C-alpha positions in Angstrom: -33.4 -53.7 -15.3 -33.0 -50.2 -15.8 -35.2 -50.0 -12.5 -33.0 -52.3 -10.5 -30.2 -50.0 -11.7 -32.3 -46.9 -10.6 -32.6 -48.4 -7.1 -29.3 -49.1 -6.4 -28.2 -45.8 -7.9 -30.5 -44.3 -4.8 -29.7 -46.3 -2.1 -26.0 -45.5 -3.2 -26.9 -41.8 -2.7 -28.8 -42.0 0.3 -26.5 -44.0 2.0 -23.3 -41.2 1.1 -25.7 -38.3 2.6 -26.9 -39.8 5.4 -23.3 -40.7 6.3 -21.4 -38.0 8.5 -18.3 -38.6 7.5 -19.0 -40.1 4.1 -16.5 -37.5 2.5 -14.3 -36.4 6.2 -11.3 -35.1 4.9 -8.0 -36.7 6.3 -7.0 -33.9 8.4 -8.7 -31.1 10.3 -9.7 -28.1 8.6 -7.2 -26.4 7.5 -7.3 -22.6 8.4 -9.9 -20.5 10.4 -11.3 -16.9 10.0 -10.2 -15.7 13.2 -12.8 -12.7 13.5 -15.3 -15.1 13.5 -15.0 -16.0 17.1 -14.4 -11.9 17.9 -17.9 -11.0 16.0 -19.9 -14.1 17.7 -18.7 -12.4 21.4 -19.2 -8.8 19.7 -22.9 -9.8 19.1 -24.1 -10.6 22.7 -23.4 -6.6 23.6 -23.1 -4.9 20.2 -26.2 -2.3 19.3 -26.9 0.0 16.7 -26.6 3.6 18.0 -28.7 6.7 17.8 -25.5 9.1 18.5 -24.3 11.0 15.5 -20.4 12.2 15.4 -19.0 14.8 13.0 -15.1 14.3 12.4 -12.5 16.4 10.6 -9.9 14.7 8.3 -6.4 16.3 7.7 -4.0 15.0 5.1 -0.4 15.9 3.3 -2.6 16.0 -0.5 -4.5 18.7 -2.2 -7.7 18.0 -4.1 -5.6 17.4 -7.2 -4.1 14.3 -6.3 -5.5 10.7 -6.4 -4.6 10.0 -2.7 -7.4 12.7 -1.9 -9.9 10.5 -3.6 -9.1 7.7 -1.3 -9.6 9.3 1.5 -12.9 10.9 0.4 -14.2 7.1 -0.7 -13.2 5.8 2.8 -15.2 8.8 4.3 -18.2 7.8 2.0 -18.0 4.5 2.6 -18.1 5.3 6.5 -21.2 7.6 6.2 -23.3 5.1 3.6 -22.3 2.4 6.4 -23.1 4.2 9.2 -26.5 6.0 7.9 -24.7 9.1 8.0 -24.0 9.1 12.2 -20.3 9.5 11.3 -19.6 12.0 9.0 -15.9 13.0 8.2 -15.4 16.1 6.3 -12.1 16.3 4.3 -9.6 19.3 4.7 -6.7 19.0 1.9 -3.2 20.4 2.6 -3.4 24.0 4.0 -6.8 24.3 4.8 -7.0 23.8 8.4 -3.5 22.4 8.9 -0.3 22.5 7.1 0.9 19.4 4.6 3.0 18.1 7.5 1.4 19.3 10.4 -1.8 16.8 9.8 -0.1 14.2 12.2 0.6 16.4 15.3 -3.1 18.1 14.8 -4.5 14.7 14.8 -2.4 13.4 17.9 -3.0 16.5 20.4 -7.1 16.3 18.7 -7.4 19.7 16.6 -8.6 17.1 14.0 -10.3 13.9 14.7 -8.4 11.5 11.9 -5.8 12.0 9.1 -4.9 10.2 6.2 -1.2 9.9 5.2 1.9 7.7 3.5 3.4 6.9 6.6 6.7 7.2 5.5 6.2 11.2 5.9 6.7 10.6 9.7 10.4 9.2 9.2 11.7 12.2 11.4 9.1 10.9 14.4 10.4 7.5 14.2 12.6 5.5 11.1 10.3 2.3 11.3 7.1 4.3 10.0 8.8 4.4 6.5 8.1 -0.1 6.8 4.9 0.7 6.7 4.4 2.8 3.5 7.1 1.6 1.0 10.2 -0.5 1.1 13.2 -0.1 -1.9 12.9 -3.8 -3.2 10.0 -4.6 -0.6 6.7 -5.6 -0.2 4.3 -5.2 -3.4 0.5 -4.4 -2.6 -0.4 -8.3 -2.7 2.3 -8.8 0.0 1.2 -5.4 2.1 -1.9 -7.0 2.4 -1.3 -10.3 3.5 1.9 -8.9 6.0 -0.8 -6.2 7.5 -3.9 -8.7 7.7 -2.5 -12.2 8.7 1.0 -11.6 9.4 0.8 -9.2 12.5 1.2 -6.0 10.3 -1.5 -3.9 11.2 -0.8 -4.8 14.9 2.8 -3.5 14.5 0.9 -0.2 12.5 -1.4 0.4 15.7 1.3 -0.2 18.4 3.9 2.3 16.1 0.9 4.9 15.9 -0.2 4.4 19.4 2.7 5.5 20.8 1.6 9.0 19.7 -2.1 8.5 20.6 -3.3 7.4 17.5 -5.3 4.3 16.5 -4.0 3.5 12.7 -6.0 1.4 10.2 -5.1 0.6 6.4 -5.9 3.4 4.2 -5.3 2.2 0.6 -2.3 0.8 -1.7 -2.3 2.4 -4.9 0.4 0.0 -6.8 4.0 0.3 -7.5 5.4 3.8 -8.6 6.9 4.8 -11.5 10.7 5.4 -11.6 12.8 8.5 -12.4 12.0 11.0 -15.1 14.8 12.5 -16.3 16.9 13.7 -19.6 19.6 11.5 -19.1 19.5 7.8 -20.2 20.6 5.7 -17.1 20.4 2.0 -17.2 23.6 1.2 -15.0 24.1 2.0 -11.9 27.6 4.0 -12.6 25.1 5.9 -14.1 23.3 7.6 -11.5 27.0 8.9 -9.9 26.3 12.6 -9.4 23.0 12.6 -10.9 20.9 15.4 -8.9 17.7 13.8 -8.4 14.4 14.0 -6.4 12.8 11.5 -4.0 12.1 10.8 -0.2 12.5 8.2 2.1 14.8 5.7 2.7 15.5 5.5 -1.4 17.1 9.5 -0.5 19.8 7.4 1.4 19.9 4.7 -0.8 21.1 6.9 -4.0 23.4 9.0 -1.8 25.3 6.0 -0.5 25.5 4.9 -4.7 27.1 8.7 -5.1 23.8 10.6 -6.6 23.0 14.0 -5.1 19.6 13.8 -3.1 16.8 16.3 -2.1 13.4 15.7 -1.1 11.8 18.3 -3.0 7.9 18.7 -2.2 5.9 17.5 -5.2 4.6 21.1 -6.3 8.6 22.2 -6.8 9.5 19.2 -8.9 8.4 20.0 -12.2 10.2 23.5 -11.7 13.3 22.0 -10.5 13.0 19.6 -13.7 12.3 22.3 -16.1 14.9 24.5 -15.0 17.7 22.0 -14.7 18.1 22.4 -11.3 17.7 18.4 -10.8 18.1 15.8 -13.4 16.1 13.1 -12.4 12.3 13.1 -10.0 10.3 10.4 -9.0 6.7 11.4 -7.4 4.4 8.7 -7.0 2.4 6.0 -9.5 1.6 6.6 -13.2 -1.7 8.0 -12.1 -0.5 10.4 -9.7 2.4 11.5 -12.1 0.5 12.1 -15.3 -1.5 15.5 -14.2 2.0 16.4 -13.1 3.1 16.5 -16.4 6.6 15.4 -16.2 6.8 13.7 -19.4 6.2 17.6 -21.2 10.0 18.5 -20.3 11.4 15.1 -19.8 12.8 12.6 -22.7 13.2 9.1 -20.3 11.7 7.4 -17.4 13.8 5.2 -15.7 12.3 1.8 -15.0 11.3 0.0 -12.5 10.5 1.5 -9.6 12.8 -0.4 -7.1 12.3 2.1 -4.4 8.5 1.7 -3.9 7.2 -1.6 -5.1 3.7 -0.7 -3.9 2.7 2.6 -2.2 0.9 1.7 0.8 -1.4 4.7 3.2 -3.0 4.3 6.5 -5.9 6.2 8.4 -4.4 7.3 11.8 -7.4 8.7 14.6 -7.1 10.5 17.3 -7.2 7.8 20.6 -9.9 10.0 22.3 -12.0 10.2 19.1 -12.1 6.7 18.5 -13.0 5.8 22.0 -15.8 8.1 22.1 -17.5 5.8 19.2 -20.0 3.2 20.3 -19.2 -0.3 19.1 -20.6 -0.5 16.5 -19.2 2.3 14.4 -15.7 1.4 15.3 -16.8 -1.7 13.5 -17.8 0.2 10.6 -14.4 2.5 10.4 -12.6 -1.1 10.6 -14.6 -2.3 7.7 -14.6 0.6 6.0 -10.7 0.8 6.0 -10.4 -2.7 4.4 -13.2 -2.1 1.5 -11.3 1.1 1.0 -8.0 -0.9 1.0 -9.3 -3.3 -2.0 -11.0 -0.4 -3.5 -8.0 1.6 -4.2 -5.6 -0.7 -5.5 -8.1 -2.0 -8.2 -9.0 1.5 -9.1 -5.4 2.8 -8.6 -3.9 0.1 -11.0 -6.3 0.0 -13.7 -5.6 4.1 -14.1 -2.1 3.1 -14.0 -2.3 1.1 -16.6 -3.9 3.6 -19.2 -1.5 6.4 -18.1 1.5 4.5 -18.8 -0.2 4.3 -22.6 -0.5 8.1 -22.9 3.2 8.4 -20.8 4.2 6.4 -23.8 3.1 8.8 -26.4 5.7 11.1 -25.5 8.6 9.4 -23.7 10.8 6.7 -24.0 10.6 3.8 -21.0 14.4 2.9 -20.2 15.0 -0.5 -18.1 17.9 -0.8 -15.6 19.9 -3.6 -16.3 20.0 -7.1 -14.4 23.3 -6.3 -13.0 22.0 -2.8 -12.0 18.9 -4.0 -10.4 20.7 -6.6 -8.4 23.5 -3.8 -7.2 20.6 -1.7 -6.2 19.2 -4.8 -4.3 22.4 -5.4 -2.5 23.2 -1.8 -1.7 19.1 -1.5 -0.6 19.9 -4.4 2.0 23.0 -3.2 3.3 21.7 0.3 4.1 18.3 -1.2 5.4 20.6 -4.0 7.8 22.5 -0.7 9.0 19.1 0.9 10.2 18.2 -2.4 11.5 21.1 -2.5 13.9 20.7 1.2 15.1 16.7 1.1 15.4 15.2 -1.8 17.6 11.9 -0.5 16.0 12.9 -1.0 12.2 14.5 -4.4 13.3 11.3 -5.6 14.7 8.8 -4.8 11.4 11.8 -5.5 8.8 12.3 -8.9 10.3 8.8 -9.7 10.2 8.3 -8.2 6.7 11.4 -10.3 5.6 10.4 -13.6 7.4 6.7 -13.4 5.2 8.6 -12.9 1.9 10.6 -15.9 3.2 7.5 -18.1 4.2 6.0 -16.7 0.8 9.1 -17.9 -1.6 7.8 -21.4 -2.6 4.5 -20.5 -3.2 5.5 -17.8 -5.4 7.8 -19.5 -7.2 5.2 -22.6 -7.7 3.0 -20.2 -9.3 4.8 -18.5 -11.5 4.9 -18.8 -15.3 1.3 -17.8 -15.9 1.5 -14.3 -15.8 -1.8 -13.2 -17.7 -0.2 -11.3 -20.3 -2.1 -11.1 -23.9 -2.3 -14.3 -25.8 -0.1 -13.1 -28.4 3.2 -12.3 -26.0 2.0 -15.3 -23.3 1.8 -17.9 -26.8 5.4 -16.3 -28.0 7.3 -17.3 -24.6 6.4 -14.6 -22.1 5.2 -15.9 -19.2 6.7 -14.8 -15.9 6.0 -11.4 -14.3 
């Protein structure tokens, strides 16, 4: 009897294995890697080059900022993957050109590549800010999906391309902290008359809410806070902020960082320098940028968690009430709608991001409720992010 059962089982297995559609899906395959087709075409002509290139990279950062490490990581990845054939040397702010001169320097060919926070180029085109950080906008996950799957990267490259530049995503270090302050502000009216250091679109939104805003350079923020020239300041993520020592001279951190749900950077390459590269090195740049995008977020968010614990030893974290967060969202929406009406490029990019948020909303809702809190918190009813 056992032999009969074994024989029947083997016949069944062989029948299923040999039947080509035994496990066929009722529908066609859902989704495909678009790059696969490109790779097959590239492999027909691409060859490993032997020519060597030495590039100069400029940036707004000093060596003390984590942004510099992100740029260095990219340069290291390119050098390793190319076997040293493409060697990128970093120059921090002021070593080769001034911090805010890096865009023009690369555009003109004085340097081959730069690293940035795209919002710094707001004066050239308002739409650059959308590729950096949008108040109440995309988080790191959202930027990754929008850039790589929803046409954001192509829009970024078209924007930089107007200035003789080729762009690639340059890392995302997560959500920024709110405002360091000696004023315990939790309601929207508390911001009226407050003297605040910030930059980008947040500067204009806070001004509309009655604050007095100044875009001080990072190196001047500590002294301005210490001397009472400003009442509050934001600069960057917890890990970026910690070395700056704001917790030594303030009592509170006003949360959440509604102005920058994430902080996205870009690498921008002189188009002529890029065109001179053989195809295999162009692919290495592309893949190294993606690797840097992935690594930077994991690395920075781990550091952010550690920095917040250190901050909490000295300052109190104050959360804006829900009504104030909603009021800020409304003020941000009205401001952005005004920009869209005035600037076609802003409308194009922001409409794309807004459509992505709308398309993603169902999945965001359905996957909610299982945020990875520690067990005691989750069991106590803390489920959502």
